[in-house]
N, C-alpha and C positions, 0 to 999 in steps of 0.2 A: 504493501500499499505505500510505502515511504514513496516509491517510484511514481508513483499519481501525483504525488501533493509537493514533491521535492522537483518536480520538472522544470528546468531551465529553460527546453524547446518545445514549442507545439507546434503541427498541422491543423490549421483550423481548413476542413473537410466541407464543402457546399456554402460556399462563398462565390457568391456575382454581382453584377451590379443593377441587378433590379432593387427598386426601392421598397420592396414586400420581402426582401432576401432575408429573411434569420439570423441564418448562417452570420451576415455582417453587424447582428448584435453580439453575437462572440467576441468580433474584432473589438468592436467598442466597449463592452466588459473589462476585455484587458489592457486598452487603452485606461480607461476612467479609474481601474485599480492600483495604475500602474507597475505594471508585472513589467521588469526589467531583463526577462528573456528574450530568447529568437522567435519571432512568429513568422512562419510561413502559410501561404492562403491557396486553396485548391479548390477549383470548380471547374467543370465541363465545359464550360464555354472561354476560359482564360479574360484577362484583361487587366482589370487593376484596381485598387482599393485604398484610400485614406494613404497614398503613396506605397501601399503594396503590392507586389506584380501576384497577381490569381495565375498559380499553374493551374493547367489542363489535368495532368495528373499526378498520382503520388510519386510517383516514378521519376516527373521531372523535378520533385523539391531537391537543392542542392544536397542537405546533407539528412540523416536519418536523425530524428527528433524524438526526445525524450515521451512524446506524449503526440496523439492524437484524437482530434474531438470531430465526429460525425454529424452533421444534421442533413442527410439527404435523402429520399423517398426510400423506404423499408426493402421493395424489391432490389434496390443496389447493395445493400447493406455490405452483404456476403461478401460480392464480386472485392470491394471496396477494402475490407477485410484484409480479402487474399492479397491485395496490393502492400496493403500495410505490413503484413508478415514478412512478402518477401522484402521489403526496404527496410525489416530489422527494426521496426515497430513495433514494442513490446506490451505497450500497456494505451489502451482506447477507452473512449468515452463515446457512448451513443446517445447519441438526445432525441433521434429518430423515434415515432411513435409507429402503430400498425404494426406490432408482433401477437402475440397471444391475448395481450388483454382485448383483443376484436373476436375471437375466436381460436378454437384447437386447430381448424385448417391452417391458421398463420404456423403452427411449430415447427413445418419444414423448415421454416424460414429460421429459428430459432437454431436447427438442428444443425445445418450449414453451419450456424454463425460458432457453435461450440467446436463441431469439428474441427474449421480454419484455429479457432483459439487453442486448443490442444494440438495443432499439425506445430504451430510458429510458437509454441510456449507461451502465448499472450494471455493478457487479463484484461476483463472487460468490467465498465461499470456501465449500467442502463441494460439492455434500452428504455426509451420511453423516461426519459429524463430530463432534469435540465440540469445536469450539472456538478462539479467541482469547484470550489474557492479555497485558497489558502491564504487568509488574511494577512499573513503576516509578510508573503512574498508577493503580492498582489497576482499568484494565479488565480484567473475568473474567468469562468466557464459558460454559465449560464445565458440562454439564447433570451429569456426572459430579464425584461429592464429591470435589476438591482441595483439600485443606488448607496455607493458606499457610504453611507450614514453611519455605519457601527464601526468605532474602530478595531483597530487589532486587539484582541484578549485573549480570552483564556476559556471561554465556552465552545465542546467542539458539536456538533451538529451532524446527524444523520436521519433523511427523512425520507420515504417513500413516495411519498409527492411532493414534487416543487410548490405548490402552491402553497401547503402547510409549511416548507421549509423556509418559503420568502415572507411568509407573515411573521414568522419570528424572526427571522433578520431585521423586518420592518420595524418589531417591537423592540431587539436591542439597541436598533440608531436613535429610536425617540427617545430612549434612555439614556445614549452615548455607554452604553453599554457593551463589552466587547467580546470578539467570538474568534477562535483561531483556526477550525477546519469546518467547512459544510460539505457535506453529499448528499444529492438526489439520485437514488439510486434505482426508481421506478419497476421495471421486473422482474431487477436481480438477477439475470441469467447467469452471470456468471459470478460477480462480487455481489455477496450480500452483507446483511447489517453485520454478523458476525466477524467477517474480516477486517470489517472496521472499527468495529468495538475493539477487536484486539490489537489495532493499530493506536488506535486515539487515547487505551488506557498507556500507551508508553510513549506517546508524543510528551514531550518534557515542556510544551507550550502548552497544554490542555487542561483545565482541572476537573472540569465537570463535562459533564455529557447530555445532550436532551435527542431522543430518536423518537420519531414517529412510521408506526408500522401499519400497516392493513394486513399483513399476514407475517407470520415466522419462519423460515426460510428453515434452524434447527433448532430449536428450543433447548433442546439438551445442552447444545456447545453452547448458546447464548450464556445458559445460567454457570456452565463453568469457568467460562470468560469473564462475566461480573465477579464469582465468587476469589477467583485471583485478582482481583480489582482494587485498587483502592482510589479509585475515585468515582463519585455516585453519578448513577445514569438516572437520568427520569426518563419514564416512557410512557407516552401516549400511545395507547395499542386500540384502533378503533376496528370497525366489521364487526362488530358485538350481535349485531340483530339480522333476523332472516332476509329486511328488509336492506340493511346496507350490504348484505354479500354480493348480489346480482352486481350492485353498482361498483366495489371495490373488484368483483371479478373484470369486467369491462374496463376500468380504470388502469388499474396495474398487475393484472393475471392474480391476482391474489384470492388464496381460498382461506374461510373463515377457521379459526383455531380452537379451541371448547375453553371458553372465557372464565369458567371457575379454575381450569388449570393453569391456564395464562396468570391469573391474580395470585393462585397458590406461587406456581415456581417464580413468581417477580420476589413474594415477598421472604420466598427460602433464599434464593441469590442474594439481597439485598440490592434491589431492583424494584427504585420508586415507581408506582404506576399510577397515573394520574388518569380523571377521565373527558378532563377537558385541556385545550391549550394555554387557557390565561391560569388555569392552576399550574403548569408545566413552567409559567414565566416566572409566576408569583415563587418558584422551590429553585430554580436558577437564580433569581435574583438572591435567594438566601445564600447559595453554596458561592456567591462571590465575597461573602463576609467569610472572615476566618470561623475555622470549624468549634462548634458548640458541643463541648467538651462535658458539659451536666446538665442538672435541670434547676440549678439556682438562679433566679433572675431577679433583677432588679428595676424597676420600673419607671420613668420619671414621664410625668403628662403637667403642659401647661392648663389642663383643663379637668375638674374635679371630675365629668361625665366621662371623656376618655379614661381615665385613672379606673372609672368603674367597669368600665367597656376592657380594659384590660386585664383586670384581674378576674372577670368570670372569663375573658380568652385562656388565660394563665392557667385555670384550675383545668378548663376544658381538655387543654394541651400535653395537663402532665407535668406544668412546670410549680417549683416551688418558692415562696416569695420569703425570702429571710429578712428579719428586722434590720433596718439603715444602722451603720454607724450612728453613736452619738453624737460623736464630730462634725461627720455631716451633717447631722438635723442642727446640733449649734450654729453652722454654718449657715445654713439657711434663712432659722429663725432669726438671724443678724438683720437678713433683707427685708424679712416679711413686713408689710406696711399694716394689717390692719388686726393680725396676730389672730384671724380668726379660723384659721385652718390647723390641724393637725397634724403633722407631719410623720408618714411612714410611709412602708412600700406597701403598695405604691406611691410615691412621693409628688403630690399633688402642688404645682408652684403657681398655683391662681394668683397669691397673695404676695409673686415677687415676679417684679419687672425688671430685673436686673439680668441681661441676656448673655452678659458676659460669664457671672454665675452659673449660670446654664450650663456653659459649655464646661467650665471646671469640675459641677457634679456627678457629670457625666462621666470626665475622665479619671475624677475619686473614685466614682462608684465601679466604672469597668476595670480600674487596677485593685479592688480590693479583692483578695484572693477567697471571699467568701461568697463572691456570684462569678458566674460563670457566662453569664451574657446580661446583655442590658437592651431592655425596648424601651425609646426615647420619641415620647407624640408632642409632638408640636405644631399649636395652632397658630394664625393670623392671618389679619386683615390687612391688605394693602393700604389701607389708610394712616396706618400704623404700625408702627416699627419695622419696618419695610427692611430696610437697610441692615438694622441688624440680626434681622431673621435670617435674611442671603447670608451673611458673614458665619452665623450659627452653624447653618446649613454646609456651608462650605469647610467649616474647621472639622466637621465630623470625621471625613476620612483620613483627617491627619492623626486624627485621636486614637481612631482605629488602626491604622498605621503602626502606632506609635507601642499600643499596648499590645496588641498582636489578639487582640478577643473581640469577639463579634457585637457590637448593637446594631440593632435592627432601628432603622430612622422612619418615620412615620410622620409624613404632613399631612396639616387640613389648611387650605388654604384656596385660594381663587383657581382657578385650570390654567389660567395664563401663570402664576405665578408657580404655580406645581410644573408644568413645562420648563419654566423658566429655569427652575433650581436643577430640573431634571438634564437640561442640555448643558449647563455651567458647572456641574457637581463629576458626572462620570463615579455616581455609587448609588448602591440601586435605594431607591427614595418608595417604601411602601402608601399607598392612602387608604388602608383599611388595617384595623388594629388586626382581624381575626388571619387578613393575608399575611402580616410579619410576625406572628404568632405561629401560624402555620409552618412558615418557612424555617421561622428558628427552631423548632419541635422536626422539622423533616433535616434539618443539619444534626442536632441530636440525635435524633434515632440512626440516623447512616454513621457516624464517626464513634457510635458508643455500640453500634452492632455486633451481633454474636453470630458467625455464617458458620455454619457448620457446612462440609463439603460431603460431598456422597462415598458415604459409608464404603474402604474396600476390605475388612476383614469378617466375611460371614460370622455372625456368634456360631457356638459351639452347641451343638446335639442336633443340626441342620441335617439332611442327608437328601441332595438332589441326585447323589449318580443313580440310583438305583428305580427311578421313577418313568415310568413312561406313559405315555398319553397316547389317547385315540386319535387318528389323524383328525381335522376340522371336517374334513369332506363328508366323515362316517358319522359325526354327529356333533353341533353346534351345541349342545347343555349337554353337560357329563350328568349319568345317571348320577343319583347321590351318594349312591354307594356304594360308586367309583370314584367320586370327587372325596366321598368319607376315609377313605381307604387309602387314596391318595396322600391329602393332609395329614392324614395318623402317620404314615410312612415317613413323611417329611420331619416330620415331629411336632406337630400341633397337638395340643389337649383336648379331645373331643371325649363329652358325656360317652359313658359305655352306649355301644348299639349292635342290635342285631340283625341281618337280612331276613324277613319270613314273606314266602308266597305261597302260602292258604293258612288256612282257620288253625290246625292243629301244629306249626312250624310257630304259627305268633303265639301259641301257647307256652309252647316249650321255650319259646327265647324267651319269656317275659318270666318264668322260673327261674332260667340260669342268669337273669339279670338282675332279679330281685323285686318285689313289687315296693311301693307303685314304679308304674312304667307309662311310658309315652307311645303314642302310636301316630307314626306321617307317613303322607303317602310317599313312593320313590319314585312317581312319577317327574321326571324331570320338565315335563312340559307343564307342570302346576307352578307358578313363580311364588303366587301369593297363598301359602297352604291356607293359613288361617279364613281370608275368605271365602276358597272355597272347599271349605270343611274336612279339610284335609289332616289336620291336628286333633287328636285330642288325646288330654290329660288325667294326670294324676288315677291311672286306671288300678285298681288293687287288689283285684282277684281274679280267676280262667272266667268266669262270668261276662265280666265287664270287658275283659280282652278279648271274648268272641263275636260279643258284642260290634264292639269296636273296632272289627275287623271288618263284619260285612258291610261296617257304615263307608269305612276310608278305601276297602278293597274296590269301591266302584268307580273309583278315579285310577285306577289299577292295581291289578293283582298284587304287585310286589309293594311291600310297604316293608318301617324300619319299626324294628320295637327299641327302643330306648330307655333307660334307665331314666327315671324321674330325681330331677336334682332338685333338692327340697332348700339346700341353703337359703339363706337369704342373701339378696346382691342387688347388684345394680344392673339391669340391662343396657350392653354397649352396641356397638355397630364395629366393624374392621373391613372395610374392603377396598378394591383396588379396578383399576383397568390399566389397558395397553395403550397410551395415547400415540399417537404418529407422530407426534412432535418431539415429545419429550419422553417417549419411554412407561417404564414402570410407574404406575400412580395409586399411591396409597392414601385411601380416606378412612376418617373418625368420627363418632358426636356419639349421642344419644341413641340407641338401638329400640326394638322393640319393633311393636306393630305401628308405632306412631310416628317411625323415622321421616318418612315422606311428607308429612304434613310440619313437623319439626324442623326441619333442616338445621339441625346447630351441627355442621359438618366442618373438621378442617383437613387439609390436603397436603400430601408432599410429596415431591418427583424422588424416588428410591432410587440404588437404598439408603437407607438411613440409619443413623445410629439413637443409642438410647436414649440422648440428651438433645434431639431432633423430636422423638416420639415424646418425650416430657411437653417439647415447647407444644406440637399438636395439642396435645390434652389441654393445655391453659390456654391457648386460642377458643375454646369451647366455652359455651355460657352455662352448660354442664356441666363443667371442671368443680364445681362450686358442691356439687351429688357427690363427685367422688371423695371429698376433701372431708368429706361428714357434715353432712349438712343438718343445723336443727338437732345437733344430740344424736346424730347417727353414727356408724363408727367408719371410720374411713378406710376406704375401699385401701386395694392393695394395687397402686398406682404404679408401680415399680414393673408389674407381673402383666400389665395390660400394656406398658410400654414395649417391655419384651415382645409382645406377640405381635403390636403394630410392623417394632422391626423386622420379625419374621416373616411377616405377609409383604414385606417391599422387599425381603431377599428372594422367598417365592415366585414372585412375581418377576423378578430381573431374572432367574434361573429359568423361567422357561415364559419367551418371548409368545409361543402357543395361546396362551390365557389372554383372552378379551376382557373380561371380568368376572370378577368373584366377588361373594357376600358370606362374611361369615354372623350371622347375625339369628339371634342375638348371641352375644357373649356374656356370659353371668359373670359380673365383678364380685368377688365377696370379700373379707378381710385377708386373708389369705392365698386367694387364687384367681385366675382368671380362666376357664373353663367353655370351650365350645357348643353349645346346644342347636345350632343349626348352620346349614352353609347351602352354597350355590357356587359353581366355576360352569363358565363358560366359555367355547374356545374359538379364535380369529377365525 
């Protein structure tokens, strides 16, 4: 990727003298961004543009450039790439549209492109994109006119949509916040978001990353990259609804992925997922500040009302408000006019009009080791103390840089004043207390996160080597008896059970297991056994077993006789699925017959470790029940976590499993035992 962004020479292919030619816009962009490298133009009709000669073919270009950018009809792209390959150009950006985003009949074009790339060892960004920018070198290839309003900075941008990426650049420009690298990736035929993320994470000029995606090329690889990285990644993943899927498919050839799994994978990998572009921009502004290392916050506000709002927001986002130092309070009291305000944290400065003191207070509070961060809320009207307020706002970046701790500045004034300060401060300015608090919380959570990498050592006691599954073509849903045998062979604890295929064998099995027993259908087609009348509980004698068998066997001759587990406990569910992008996904939450209504479920991409399984359980609302709610005994949480880990390994070891449910799993004070199970194959 470095060879894309550090290119010192570029061939722009698809330029003509026509006023409507979009290739000319690429040349304008290189000039506007002050690219200092060599630029060559290629167009079939030749001629010249802005003093540049337009060569009629790639072969005529005097040298082999580091990079080529193509904006030509889709049908000729494969031939021009062939020309680039022969010329020795190893990096290309194809901005042309008209490929698989228009339908599968265009895939032949893409196949020809891939063959050419492979033959000449080339890499390609696009097609159907607006190109790349290195703001520090002036390399700027978008055909979409994007003015260089945002300066060189440290935000890296990856956007599947050129329009969305361009809007982020506009937002940065409006606040004079800088970026380092920009890439619009379109159909991601060759280079995808993972390739770029890997490079952005080692690029020394990039400190935080924004990524907009409509589809995910390789979810598992994206997670692994993020887990290893130490730079915050803010992801806006769209294409979540049935309506958006058709639009995204025709826009960027992107297929939807399971949205629940995407969110779970992001939490697991430390990727910050947002739902709106405005939210992404808010968090990116927060990451321009030094990292928030703890949850102790000091709040300074010129308005009592904003101080109250800030206190509520601090509680909402999990910040603590330690008492202010006595010497700082005494300093404020000296400048108080009426003495009608009680000074505390949040610090209400409504009775203090010395703005030089505001600056001193901000610096002292930021330096104080009892505080991890500061929220400074300042409001003013242009008819009153305009210049002192502007001076105060301009002084904040110096204070933050000197102290090296985060201060979020929230300003309330007229729109013109706010814009003036943004354009003349080049420092994040928030206009909503909750936005500022959210940005600080995101920084705190990221820089204090605990990331557990995918587990690499299988727990002892698991035996995958001798297990054989039937082919999926033979059966999509495993017979419960076969599934039960496989689970037991792997090492899972199932409540004792036996297969019965007639009334007499049901009676014999019941006696061998010992009363009371349960009879349940063994028909693989019955998913919800209770709803279908396929489960009868607490059978205490032979007659009850005979009668129960006659009822349940109407769903299928084979039944399972199971020892009735009478221990007091909590019903839980552990499930899993095979995700095409992320691989084995394990899910857990409150189980039983109400699981689909309650939907209190946490998920992880496996295999996972014991600590990650505990973290999963803590994410559920029902975790309080496991801990011992209202005098109930504490359940064996470690045993449950161990079983979750084992399920994640089970799914990892057997990729032919499409989905599985262990529901319910009974959790008691001393064990976790599986009462029912289901396995479907791919």
